N, C-alpha and C positions, 0 to 999 in steps of 0.2 A: 140166495136169501140173506138178509142182513138182520143182525140182532142189535138192539139199541139198549143203552144202559140209562135208566132213569133215576134221578136223584129223589131222595125222600121228600115228601111233600112239605114238611116243615122247614126244609133248608133251601128250598128252590129260590125264593126271593133273595135271600142273603147271598146265596152262591152266585146267582146271575149278576147281582149288583157288584159283587167283588170282581167277578171276571170282567164285566164291562169297565169298572173302574181301572183295573190293571191294564186293560187294552188301551184305554185313553191315556193313563198317566205315563206308562212306560215309554211309548214312542214319543210322546210330547217332551218328556224329560230328556230323552236321548237327543231329540231335535234341538231343544234349548241348550243343552250341554255343548253340542257341536257348534251352534250358533255363537255361544259365548266364547268358545275357544278360538274360532275363526275370526271373531270380531276384533281380537287384539292385533291381528296382522292382516290376514287375507280373509275376505268375507264372502259367504255365499250370496246369491242374488237377494234373498229375502232380508239378510242382515244388512246388506249394503243399502237396500231401500229403507230399512228402519233407521239406519244412521242418517240417511237423507232427510227422513221425516223429523229427526230431532233438530237438524240444522234448519229445516223449514220453520219449525215452531219458534226457534230463537230469532231468526232473521225477520219473520212476520211480526213478532212482537215489537222489533225495533222500527220496522217500516210502517206499522199500523195497517197491514194489508191482510187479506183473507185468502184462504186456500181450501181446497177439498181435504177431507180427512181420511179419504180412502183412495188407495192406489191399487187397481186391480187389472189383471190381464189374464185372458185365456187365450193361449196360442193353439190354433187348430191345425197348424201346418203338418204336425206329425200324424194327423189322423187319416191322411189319404192313403198311407202305405201300410199294408199288413194290418194286424190288429191295432187300432189307433186309440191311444190314451192321450187325452189333451194335457198340455203342459200348463199349469196354472201357477201363477205367483200373485200373492196379495200382501200388501203391507198396510197394517193398521196402526195408527199412531199411538205411541205410548205417552206417558206423562211423567212428571217429576215425582219423586218418592214421597214428598210431603202431601201431594194430591192423592197418592195411592192410599195413604193411611185415612184420608177423609171420605173416600168413596168406596162403598162395598158392592157397587153394581146393583143389578136389579134383585139380586138375591139377598142384599142387605147384609152380607157377611163379611166381617173384617178380620184380617190377620189370620185367616185360615188357609192361605195359599190357594192351590188349585181346588182343594176340597170345597171351598166356599162357592166356587163356580162350576162345580162338576156337572150339575144338572143342566146348566145353560151350555156348557161345552158339548154335552151329549146332544142337546137339542139342535145346536148349530151344526153338529156333524151330520145329524139326520136330515136337516133341511138341505144341506149341500149334497147328501146322497140322493135325495129326491130330485134335485136339479140335474144330477148326472144321468138319471134314467133316460130321459128323452134324448140326451146327447149320445148315450150308448146305443140306443135303438136307431138314431140317425146314422151311426156308423156301421150298424149291422144290416140295415136295409139294402145298401148297395150289393152285399154279398148274396142276399136272397134274390135280388133282381138279376144278378149275374147268372145264377143257377136257372133262371127262367128265360135266359137268352134274350134279354132286352138289348137294344142297341146302345152304343156308347153316347150317342146323342141324347138318348133318354137318361142315361147316367149323369150327363152334363146338366140336364135340367134339375135332377134331384140334388145335385151338388149345391144348389142354391140354398138348401136348408141350413147350411153352416153359416150363412151371412148374418143372421140376426145378432149372434154374439159378437161379431166383428164391428158392427155399427151401432151397438147399444148406447154409445156416447151421445147419439142423436136425441134420445129421449131420456137419458139418465137425469138431467136437470129437472124434468117434469115430475119424476118419481120422487126426487129429493124435496121438491117444493110444495106439491099439492097433496094435502091429506086432511083427514078428519081428526081433530085434536082429542075428542072424547073417545074415539075408538083406538087411537094409537097411530103415530106417524108412519111406522113401517107396516103394521097390521092392516092399515087402510089398503095397501097394495097386496101384501102377502096373502091374506085370506082369500079375497076374490080370485086372484091369479091362480092360486093352487086349486081352488074349486074348478076353475075353467080348465086347468090342465088335466084334472081327473075327469071331467066331463068329455074332453076331447078324446082321452084314452078309452072311455067306456063306449062312446059312439063309434070310434074307429075299430073297437074289438068286435063290433057286430057287422062291419062293413068290409073289414080288411081282406077277407077271402075274395070277395067280389072285385075289390079294387086291384088285387094282385092277379086276377084272372083264374083263380082256382075254381074248379067245377064243384058241384053240389055233392059229388061222390068223394071229394077230398083227394083226388089223384093229383091235383096241383098243376098249375102251369098250362092249362088247356086253352085258356082264353087270353085276350090282350090285357096288358097291364095299364091301368088308367094312371099314367105317370104324372099328369098335371094335377089331378085331384090328390094323389098321394104326396106330391111335393107341397101343394098348398097347405094340406093339413100339418105336415111336419114343419113347414116355415112358421105357421101359427103356433105350433107347440113349442118350438125353439124360441120364438119371440116371447112367449109367456115365460119360459125358463130363464131367458136372459133378464126379463123384467123382475122375476123372482130373485135373481142373483143380485140385482141392484138393491132390492129391499133388504135381503138377508145381510149383505155387506154392511149397509147402513145400520141395521138393528144390532149387529154385533158390537158396535161402538158403545151402545148403552147397556146391552144385555150382560156383558162382562165387566167385572170390576177393572179399574184402571190399571191395577197391578197385573192382571191377567189378560190384558187387551191383545197381547202378542199371540195368544192361542188362536185368535180368529183366523189368521193366515194358515195355520196348521189345519184347522177344521175345514177351510176352503179346499186346500190342496188334497188332503186325505179323503174328505167326504166326496168331492166331485169325482175324483179318480175311482173311488169304490163304487159310486153310482154308475160311472161309465163302464167299469168292469162288469157289473151286474147286467146292464143293458146290452152289452156287447159280447164279451167272451162267455159269460155265464149263460146267457140266453141262447147264443148260437150252439153251444155244446148241448144243452138240454133240448133244443129244437131239432137237432140232428138225430134221425132214426138210427143211422149207423153207429154214432157214438154211444147212444143209449143202449142199443142192442148189444154192443160189444162190452161196455163197462158197467151198466147198471141193471140189465135184465137177464133173466135166465131163459125167457121165451121171447123171440123176436117179434116186434110189432112194426106196422107200416109208418107210424109217426113217432116222433120224439116224445119225451116226458111232458113237454110243454109245446104249445103252438104259439104263434104270434098273437092270435086272438085271446087265448087264455092268459098270456103274459100281460097284454094290455089291459084286460079286465081286471086282473089281480091288482096291478098298480093303480088303476083307476079307483078301485075301491080303497086302496091304501091311501091315496091322496085325499079322498073324502073323509075318511076316518081320522087321519092324522091332522088334517087341517081343522076339523071340528074341535079336536082336543086342544090344539094350540090356541085356537080362538077363544075357547071357554076357560082354559086353565092357566095360560101364560099371560101375565100382565106385562104391559110395556111401560117402561120409565122414560119419560121425556126429559132430556138433559141438553139444553141449547148450548151449554158451555162445551160439552163434548161433541155434540152433533148439531151444529148451528144450521139455521135456515139458509137456503141458497136462493140467490136472486136469479130468476130464469133468464131475463133479458141480459143481465149483467154477465152471466156465465157464457151465453152464446156470443156476446160481444168479445169477451176474452178469447174465446176459441178462434173467432174470426181474425182478431189482431195477431194471434200467435201464428195462424196459418199463413199470414202475409209476410212473416219474417223471411228474408232471403235465405238464411241458413236452413230454416225449416222446409222451404220450397225445394232446395237443393237435396236435402236429406230425404225428403218424402219421395222424390224421383227415384233415389237409390232404393228405398224400401219397396216401392211399387214395381220395380223392374228386376230386382236381383233374383227373385225366386223363379223367374222364367226358365232358368237353366235346370231346374229340378221338376218342372211341371209333369213331364212324361213319366219319370220314374216314381214320383210320389203319388200321382193320381191313378196310374194305370197298372203298375206292376202287380199289386195284390189281385186285381181283377183279371189280369192276364194268366196268373198262376191258377186261379179258379177255372178260367176257360180252358187251360191246358189239362185240367183233371184234378187238381188238388182239392180235397174236400174243404169247404169253407170253415168247418169247425176246427179242423187242424191248423188252418192258417190263423184262426182266432186265438188258439191256445199258444201261439208264439208270444203272446203278451205276457204269459205267466213268468217265464224265466227273466223277462226284461224288467219286471217291476223293481227288484233290488238294484239293477244297473241304473234305472231311471232315478232312483232315490239318491244313489251315491254320486252320479255324475255332476249334478250342480254343485255339490260340496267340493268335489275335486277341481273342477274347472274354474270355479270362482277364485281359486288361488292365483290364477294367471290373468284374471280380468279385473282385479282390484287396483291395478296401477293406473298411471295417467293415460294408458292407450288401451282401453279394454277391447276395442274393435280389432286389434291386431290378431287376436284369437279367431275372430270371425273371419277375417281375410285369409288366415292360414287354413281353416277348415273348408273354405269355399271350393277350391280345386279338388280337395279330397272327396267332397260330397259329389262333385261332377263325375269323378272316376267311379264312384260306387254306383251311380246311375247306369254307366256303361256295363258294369259287372252284372247289374240286375237284368239287363237284356240277355246276357249269356245265360243267366240262370233260367229265365223264361224259355229260351231256346232249348236249354238242356232238359227242361221239364217235359217238353214235347217228344223227347227222344229216350228218356230213361225209365219210363213207366214200366214196371214189371207186369202190371195188369191195370185196366182202367181204374183210376183213382188211387193206385198204390205205387209208392216210390221207395227205392232203396233207402236204407238208414242214412247212409253217407250224404244223400241229397238234402235230407232234412238238416243234417249237421252243418253243411256248407251254407245253405240258406239261412239258418238261424245265426251262424257266425257273421254273415254279411249284414244281416238285420241289426246285430249288435253293434257292428262298426258304423253302420248308418246312424244308429242312435247317438253314438259318440260325436259324430260330425254335426248332427242336428242340435245337440245340446251345447256344443261348443259355439255354435252361431247364436243359439237362443240366450245363453247366459252372458255372452259378450254383448249382445245387443241390449239386454236388460240393464247391464252395468253401464253402458254408454248412455242409455235413456236416463238413468239415475244421475249420471254426471252432468248432462247438459240441461236437465230440467230447471226451470227458474223456481227457486224455493218459494217465491211469493205466491205462485199459483201451481204448486208442485203436483197436486192431484189432477187437476185439469190438464196440465201439460203432459204428464205421464200417460194418462188415458188417451189423449190425442195421438201420441206417438205410437202406442200399442194398437190403436185402432187402425192406423195407417199401415203398420207392419202386418197385422192380420189380413187386411185387404190385399196387401202384396203377396200373401200366400194363397188366398182363396181364388182370385180371378184367373191366375195362370192354370190352376187345376181344372176350373170350369171350362176354360177354352181348350185345354188338352183333351178332355173328355169329348167335347163337341167336334173337334177336328179329326180325331183318329180314324173315324169311319170313312171320311172322305178320301183318305190316302191309303186305305186297305182294300185290296182286290182279292175277291174270292171267286172260284170257278167250280161248277159242278162237273162231275166225272162224265156227264153226257155232253159236255161242251159249252153249256150256257153259263151265263154270269149268275152268281147267287150272293150278290153283295147285300141285298136287303133281306129282312126277316121273311117277307112273303116268298121271294124267289128261293130262299133257302128251304122253306117248308115244301114248295113245289118240287124242288130237286129231291128231297128226301122221300116225298110221297111217290115220285116217279121211279124210285129204286136206285137213285143216284147217291153220290156222297159229295158233300160240299167241303172243299179244302181251300186253305189260304194260299194264294199265289204270291202276294206281296203283303208282308205284315207292317201295317201302318205304325204300330208301336215302335218298331226298330227305326223307321224313317223319322218319326217324331223325336225319339231319343237322340238320334244323330243331330237333328236340327237344334234341339235344346242345348246339346253339348257345345256345338259351334257358337251359338248365341251366348252361352255362358262363358266360354273362353274370351270371346270378343268383349263381353261386358267386364270380365276381370281385368282385361288389358286396358280398357278405356276408363273405367270408373274407380279402380283401386286407388289411383293417385288423388282423386277428388275426395274419396272417403277418408284418406289419411289427412288431407287438408282440413276437412271438417273437424276431425279429431283434435287438431292443433288450434282451432279457433279459440279466442279468448271467451271468457264466460259472458261478457256483455253482448257478444254476437247472438247469443241464444236467449236473451232476456227481453221480455216484453216490457217496455217503459211507457206507461200511460201518460197522457197529457196532464198538465196541472189540474185542469177542471175536472176531468174524468177521474183523476186520482183522488181529489177531494171528495167527490160523490162516492167513489168506491169505498173510501175510509168511513164516511158517514154511514153508508149502508151497513158496514160491518159492525160499527159500534151500536147502531140502533137495533141490530139483531141480537 
């Protein structure tokens, strides 16, 4: 039994406000202090991008050109392995100090520092938390599917749910350009989008048991999983979340005062990560009957504290209530100087011309092929550990000790990526990450041999696995921070936001498609046999084997074969493409610049001044 301490009624509001204020101010102040310190010499990824933003402002004023004022990236490559928290980086453009004094943001408060924008910062943080919920659920569903013995081909189909965030550049100009002025430029999209997200969650909460094949008695897993319907729903949900992200990023530019615009990137990173944690780690722990019976209950129950249905229902209601409050109580301030109108056709023309640059074509090939080496380890290791008997909630809890590491790594690594060759760190981490993939194979094999009882492993197995996961995160972040620094270096300042988003989109696609292919291929190179002598490679033959009193065992593990193939491909890629990547790093700035013709340049400038 648990005892709870309640504060006196008269002090609850002030106490809650003080606590929230402290939790917002302290980490943000710490973040700003680190950013300011590193900015003098070596810069973390967000600082480097902010510095790039200032350069873009000054150069654009000289050249009379226009660029996006938001640079945002969500890298999902780390989400396929173990508990997956997305790496997000966002840069929102600051302004000169004289402008800071003239603009108090939507709150209309001047000279009060963060306190004048505290309510807006809290709102932004909450909106990004809401955005992270469907992302976290998308990461937890594969673990639930694995416990229902779905095939890896079906897992490959579900992996498509991550793609909307990787290709949102395709419709971002529409969100920036089409709106109702009387309702608000960003609220035009935000309010209906969040209502739709809540509607999807409420509808899914009533049907998810049937979709997952759970019977009416709640025993679970007795029927087939409707993977196509489940994937379609989550693709739509993540499409809405990606669109909400575009709207919230744009609203942050006018919601915060110009002095505090830098806090938007912190709200993005912290809020989205917190939402992902709630939808993934927190949900999987409370959904697990074993975890709840061990740590939260005095009497065992057949289900966890929450179910997927109840979790979806709760957040569906939360989306409706909070969206209504935002729509009624939060006014939007239109400022075309800070957040100018974007030309739809013009933006797509710029993207097309940038894509045709020879340097971009060559670099895009590198981004689209480099992650093949890690496809098996990133996409399959966590699922194979669950298949070997590790409880999914324990696997999800691996994310908890990684949080401080994931916060510190970009700050540390950025010291080595701020020079003229940021991709040198990326190149050095590449073979290290290949080796970790091989070690993961050994851990999965070890998991099948070291269980003391079904689902229970010795403590040293968890220590070794967690240590390797930590080393994997070091390699992932070395590549991620180096890549982001290189993108900041080569982006054309005249069209910086468009350029950066394009590069990040290609990079995200380069991480998504190999994982989808790996999940789809592994079943075809895995051979299983029943103790009675027949094959049990498919789910149907496996059920027939078990019903006949036999035992289905793996004769040839496709995961090991696929990892070996990816390792060989990775070593060949490293040998053949490293020199080309180094050559791209040495190219002059003009090789990366899009130079419009005189006629289009004149039209481009006229459109900017008219807006």
